[in-house]
C-alpha positions in Angstrom: 110.0 -81.2 47.6 110.0 -82.9 50.7 110.8 -86.4 48.1 114.1 -85.0 46.8 115.5 -83.7 49.7 115.3 -87.8 51.1 117.1 -88.5 47.7 120.5 -87.3 49.3 122.8 -89.5 50.3 125.4 -88.7 52.3 128.0 -88.6 49.3 125.1 -86.5 47.8 125.1 -82.3 48.9 124.1 -82.0 52.0 121.4 -79.3 52.7 122.5 -76.1 53.9 120.4 -74.9 57.7 119.5 -72.8 56.1 117.6 -74.2 53.2 116.3 -77.0 55.9 113.9 -74.3 57.7 112.4 -73.3 54.8 111.7 -76.8 53.9 110.2 -76.9 57.7 108.7 -73.5 56.8 106.4 -75.0 53.5 105.7 -78.0 55.8 103.8 -76.0 58.1 102.8 -73.9 55.6 100.9 -76.9 54.1 99.4 -78.2 57.3 97.8 -75.1 57.8 96.1 -75.4 54.4 95.0 -78.8 55.3 93.6 -78.0 58.3 92.2 -75.0 56.8 90.9 -77.2 54.1 89.2 -79.8 56.4 87.6 -77.6 58.8 86.0 -75.5 55.6 84.3 -79.5 54.5 83.2 -79.9 57.9 81.4 -76.4 58.3 79.9 -75.8 54.9 76.7 -77.5 55.3 75.4 -75.5 57.9 74.8 -72.2 56.0 75.3 -70.7 52.2 77.6 -67.8 54.1 79.8 -70.8 55.6 79.9 -72.1 52.7 81.1 -68.7 50.9 84.0 -67.8 54.1 85.3 -71.2 53.6 85.6 -70.7 49.9 87.4 -67.5 50.7 89.6 -68.5 53.6 91.0 -71.7 51.3 91.5 -69.4 48.2 93.8 -66.7 50.8 95.9 -70.2 52.3 96.6 -71.6 48.4 97.6 -68.0 47.8 100.0 -68.2 50.7 101.5 -71.4 50.2 102.0 -70.1 45.8 103.6 -66.8 47.7 105.9 -69.2 50.0 106.8 -71.5 47.3 107.9 -67.9 45.5 109.9 -67.2 48.4 111.9 -70.9 48.8 112.8 -70.4 45.3 113.7 -66.8 44.3 115.7 -67.3 47.6 118.0 -70.0 45.7 119.4 -67.1 43.5 119.9 -68.7 39.9 122.3 -71.0 40.8 121.9 -75.3 40.2 123.8 -77.7 42.1 126.3 -78.0 43.1 126.3 -73.8 44.0 124.4 -72.0 46.5 123.6 -68.5 46.7 124.7 -66.9 50.4 124.5 -63.3 51.8 126.4 -61.9 54.8 126.2 -59.8 56.8 125.9 -56.3 55.1 123.7 -58.4 52.3 126.3 -58.4 50.0 126.0 -61.6 48.0 127.8 -64.9 47.6 128.4 -68.3 46.0 129.0 -71.0 48.0 130.6 -74.6 46.0 129.1 -77.5 48.2 131.7 -80.0 45.8 134.9 -77.7 46.7 133.2 -76.7 50.0 134.4 -73.5 49.4 133.4 -70.0 48.6 133.4 -67.4 46.3 131.9 -63.4 45.5 131.6 -63.9 42.1 128.6 -66.2 40.3 129.5 -68.8 39.0 128.3 -68.2 35.1 130.5 -64.5 35.9 133.1 -66.7 36.1 132.7 -68.5 33.6 133.0 -65.5 31.6 136.1 -64.1 32.6 137.3 -67.2 31.8 136.2 -66.9 28.5 137.5 -63.0 28.1 141.3 -65.0 28.0 140.8 -65.5 24.3 141.6 -61.8 24.1 144.5 -61.5 25.4 146.1 -62.4 22.0 144.8 -58.4 20.7 147.7 -56.9 19.9 146.2 -53.4 20.9 145.3 -52.9 24.4 142.0 -50.2 23.4 140.8 -53.0 20.8 141.1 -55.8 23.4 139.1 -54.4 26.2 136.6 -53.0 23.8 135.9 -57.0 23.0 136.6 -57.7 26.8 133.9 -55.2 27.8 131.8 -55.8 24.5 131.5 -59.8 26.0 130.5 -58.4 29.4 127.8 -56.0 28.0 126.4 -58.3 26.1 126.3 -61.3 28.5 124.4 -58.4 31.3 121.9 -57.8 28.2 123.6 -54.3 28.9 123.3 -53.9 25.1 119.6 -54.6 25.1 119.1 -50.9 27.7 118.1 -48.0 26.2 119.3 -44.8 27.7 115.3 -43.7 28.2 114.9 -46.9 29.9 117.6 -46.5 32.3 116.2 -42.8 32.8 112.8 -43.6 33.4 114.0 -46.4 36.5 117.1 -43.8 37.7 113.6 -41.4 38.3 111.3 -44.2 39.6 114.3 -44.9 41.8 114.9 -41.5 43.1 118.6 -41.6 41.9 119.3 -37.6 42.1 121.9 -37.2 45.0 124.9 -38.5 42.6 126.7 -38.4 46.1 124.0 -40.7 47.2 125.5 -44.4 49.2 123.1 -47.2 47.6 122.9 -50.3 49.7 122.5 -53.7 48.2 118.9 -53.4 48.6 118.4 -50.8 46.8 120.5 -51.6 44.0 118.8 -54.8 43.8 115.9 -53.2 43.6 116.4 -50.5 40.5 118.3 -53.4 38.8 115.2 -55.3 39.3 112.9 -52.7 37.8 115.6 -52.1 34.6 115.4 -55.8 33.5 111.8 -56.0 34.3 111.0 -53.4 31.7 113.7 -55.6 29.8 111.8 -58.9 30.4 108.7 -56.9 28.3 110.5 -56.5 25.4 113.2 -59.6 24.9 112.0 -62.2 27.1 113.3 -64.9 25.5 116.5 -62.8 25.6 117.2 -61.8 29.4 116.6 -63.9 32.1 115.4 -61.2 34.6 116.9 -62.9 37.7 120.3 -63.8 36.4 120.5 -61.1 35.2 120.2 -59.0 38.3 122.6 -61.4 39.9 125.2 -60.4 37.3 124.8 -57.1 37.2 125.2 -56.5 40.5 128.1 -59.0 40.4 130.1 -56.5 38.1 128.9 -53.9 39.4 130.7 -54.6 43.2 133.6 -56.1 40.9 134.0 -52.7 39.3 133.1 -50.4 42.1 133.2 -52.2 45.7 136.2 -54.7 45.7 135.8 -54.3 49.0 132.7 -55.6 49.2 131.0 -53.1 51.8 127.5 -53.4 50.2 127.6 -50.3 48.9 128.1 -48.2 45.7 127.3 -44.3 44.8 124.5 -43.6 42.7 127.5 -41.8 40.4 129.0 -45.5 40.3 125.7 -47.1 39.4 125.3 -44.3 36.3 128.0 -45.0 34.8 128.3 -48.4 35.0 125.0 -48.5 33.8 124.8 -45.9 30.9 128.3 -46.6 29.8 127.1 -50.1 28.4 123.7 -49.4 28.0 122.8 -49.1 24.6 122.6 -45.4 22.8 124.5 -42.8 21.2 128.2 -42.4 22.5 127.6 -38.3 22.2 124.4 -39.2 24.2 126.3 -41.3 27.0 129.0 -38.3 27.0 126.1 -35.4 27.6 124.6 -37.5 30.2 127.8 -37.9 32.2 128.1 -35.1 32.2 125.5 -33.8 33.0 125.2 -36.3 36.5 128.7 -34.0 38.2 127.8 -30.7 36.6 126.6 -28.0 38.5 123.1 -26.2 38.5 124.0 -23.7 36.0 125.9 -26.4 33.7 129.3 -25.8 34.5 131.5 -28.5 35.9 135.0 -27.7 38.0 137.8 -30.5 37.9 136.9 -31.9 41.4 133.4 -32.8 39.6 135.1 -34.1 36.4 137.4 -35.8 38.1 135.5 -37.8 39.9 133.8 -39.2 37.3 136.6 -39.9 35.3 137.6 -42.0 38.1 134.4 -44.1 37.9 134.9 -43.7 33.9 138.5 -45.4 34.8 136.8 -48.4 37.2 135.4 -49.8 34.0 138.6 -51.5 32.4 140.9 -51.2 35.6 138.3 -54.2 37.3 139.5 -56.1 33.2 143.3 -55.2 34.4 143.5 -53.1 31.2 144.0 -49.8 33.2 147.8 -49.3 33.1 146.8 -48.5 28.9 145.0 -45.9 29.4 146.9 -43.2 31.9 146.7 -45.9 35.4 143.8 -45.6 37.9 145.5 -41.5 38.2 143.2 -39.2 36.7 145.1 -36.2 37.2 146.9 -36.0 33.9 143.1 -36.7 32.2 141.1 -33.3 34.5 144.3 -31.4 33.2 144.3 -32.0 29.9 140.3 -31.6 29.7 140.7 -27.7 31.6 143.8 -27.1 29.1 141.8 -27.8 26.1 139.8 -25.5 27.1 141.8 -22.5 28.1 142.0 -23.2 32.1 139.0 -21.8 32.6 138.4 -22.3 36.4 134.7 -24.4 34.8 134.4 -26.3 31.8 130.9 -26.5 30.1 129.1 -29.2 27.9 130.0 -28.6 24.7 133.2 -27.9 25.5 133.5 -31.6 27.4 132.1 -33.3 24.3 134.6 -31.5 21.6 137.9 -32.8 24.1 135.9 -36.4 24.3 135.5 -36.1 21.0 139.5 -36.1 20.4 139.1 -40.1 22.3 141.1 -38.9 25.1 143.8 -42.0 26.7 141.8 -42.9 29.7 138.1 -42.5 28.0 139.4 -44.0 24.7 138.2 -47.3 25.1 134.5 -45.9 25.2 134.0 -45.1 21.6 136.4 -48.4 20.2 133.9 -50.1 22.7 131.4 -48.7 20.1 133.2 -49.4 16.9 133.9 -52.9 17.7 130.1 -53.0 18.0 129.2 -51.6 14.6 132.2 -53.9 13.2 130.1 -57.0 14.0 128.0 -57.1 11.5 129.6 -55.0 8.5 130.8 -56.7 5.3 133.3 -55.6 3.3 133.8 -56.9 -0.6 137.6 -56.8 0.0 139.8 -59.6 0.3 142.2 -59.5 3.0 146.1 -59.8 1.8 147.5 -62.1 4.5 145.0 -64.4 4.6 142.7 -64.6 2.1 139.1 -64.3 3.6 136.6 -62.7 1.2 134.8 -61.0 2.1 136.6 -59.1 4.6 133.7 -59.5 7.9 133.7 -57.2 11.4 136.7 -54.1 11.1 138.6 -53.8 7.9 142.0 -51.9 7.3 143.1 -50.7 4.3 146.9 -49.4 3.7 147.3 -46.2 2.7 150.7 -46.4 1.7 149.7 -49.6 -0.8 147.1 -49.7 -3.5 144.5 -52.6 -3.0 146.2 -53.7 0.0 143.7 -54.8 3.1 143.9 -56.4 5.9 141.3 -58.4 7.9 140.3 -57.9 11.7 141.7 -60.9 13.0 145.8 -60.5 10.9 145.6 -57.2 12.1 144.7 -57.5 15.9 147.8 -60.3 15.7 149.8 -57.7 14.0 150.8 -60.7 11.3 151.6 -57.6 8.0 152.1 -59.1 4.4 156.0 -58.6 3.0 156.5 -55.0 1.9 154.2 -53.2 3.8 155.9 -51.9 6.7 154.1 -51.5 10.3 154.1 -47.8 10.0 152.7 -47.3 6.9 149.4 -45.4 7.6 146.2 -47.3 7.8 142.2 -46.2 7.4 140.3 -48.7 9.4 136.5 -49.3 8.7 133.7 -50.4 11.2 131.4 -50.2 8.0 131.2 -51.0 4.1 133.0 -47.7 2.1 131.3 -45.4 0.6 132.5 -44.5 -3.3 134.0 -40.8 -1.7 135.7 -42.5 0.6 137.3 -44.3 -2.1 138.1 -41.6 -3.7 139.9 -39.8 -1.1 141.5 -43.2 0.5 142.8 -43.2 -3.8 144.0 -39.5 -3.5 145.9 -40.8 0.2 147.1 -43.4 -1.5 148.6 -41.5 -4.4 150.2 -39.0 -2.3 152.3 -41.6 -0.1 153.2 -43.2 -2.9 155.8 -40.4 -3.2 156.8 -40.7 0.5 159.9 -41.8 1.7 160.1 -44.7 4.4 161.9 -42.3 6.8 158.9 -40.1 6.4 156.6 -42.4 7.7 159.4 -43.2 10.6 159.6 -39.5 11.6 156.2 -39.3 11.1 154.1 -41.5 13.8 151.1 -40.4 15.3 150.0 -43.2 17.3 150.8 -45.9 19.4 148.6 -48.7 19.6 145.5 -47.6 17.9 143.1 -45.5 19.0 145.6 -44.8 21.8 147.4 -41.6 21.9 151.0 -42.0 23.0 152.0 -39.1 23.3 150.1 -35.4 24.8 146.9 -37.0 26.0 143.9 -35.4 25.1 145.5 -34.6 21.9 144.3 -34.7 18.1 143.3 -38.5 16.8 143.2 -37.6 13.1 139.4 -39.5 13.0 137.4 -38.5 10.3 132.6 -38.6 10.6 130.9 -38.4 14.2 132.2 -40.9 16.7 129.0 -41.7 17.6 127.9 -45.5 17.5 127.9 -45.0 13.7 131.4 -44.2 13.4 132.7 -45.9 10.7 136.3 -45.2 10.4 140.0 -43.7 11.8 143.1 -43.0 10.4 145.4 -44.8 12.2 149.5 -44.7 12.1 150.6 -47.9 14.1 154.4 -48.4 15.3 156.4 -50.8 17.0 156.6 -49.6 20.6 155.9 -52.6 22.7 155.5 -50.4 25.7 151.8 -49.7 23.9 150.6 -53.7 24.2 
């Protein structure tokens, strides 16, 4: 290590005072070890007991040296030259670029990730644009590997029961380390514990602590982790509701507001909050309680029924699940625009024309074939269709054949998919289970530019 340090010339990166101090500490420990070894050798001939003691002493000091080396390596964080991880007075990590002589709150890998999300901005439909960005983020943080059961066990291990409690950086790091160490046991080739902890902490602070106070509410921490973990959609809904429900299992407007506020911060951090009703969650709370006939408190079953309608403020979450399900879907159909066959990912089938399909690339970019209008209804599939669905769609196409263009212009059901544009919380006309195996959504599109 001393040799490596001596290879730096003035044009290279200068070691920080903290690193120089750590190297000096290692040298001190090494000198003490050498003294102990030499002393042990000189006394080894006196008697057998002294020899045993000297061996134990050498073993202990070797362990100390190993620990010192480990401490030194871990203190560098998960960055490489020319970056260095620094720690603010309130223990919040930041990153120093010695080449540009600048500092940044974001990990270099996080900066690269955010930059890579820019290529998704050409997706016209806000819910899908947001969901695709979150899917990429979810994978980068390895949270797509995290089961809800594992997450809950770690929450229990770290006694995260008081959801109003503030967690400091050391508590967050301890909890995240436990999470990723468990993931490493089953996905050692995919999970780098130190990098994952740094990245996930970085993301959580970006979402819930933009001012870098070094504290996050327990509810916020759980909301972020559970929203992006691997679990059935309705299981996530149930878990999140339990976090704000009273001991009797009911939730009032204030508590629901806390949950929705923490949830909307996730798309807000990506700059997409305007598409989901903005940061003001009051309309969503009002919508939910109106759905529950304006009762003073809400029970879990009613909350689940409301969430199944995919209200505007939360629609990004079910769409995230559909995006994940569609990644490996292969449809035996040909895109009428780009001629891709088979269609990979989402498939959009016309309910106005027979044998008219669009792939997700063409649909997201707003391309249409001659004779097909944007206001015509379509059905979305994120998994291959069944024979029953084929028959049902055929019947709908047959019915729509006798409807005029004026009918479709007068009956737009939604704006850009699947965000509700009229009454938040109104029925989205979706079929099937709203879990991560959700297969299709009935959609009507219009050309209202406000929802791009």
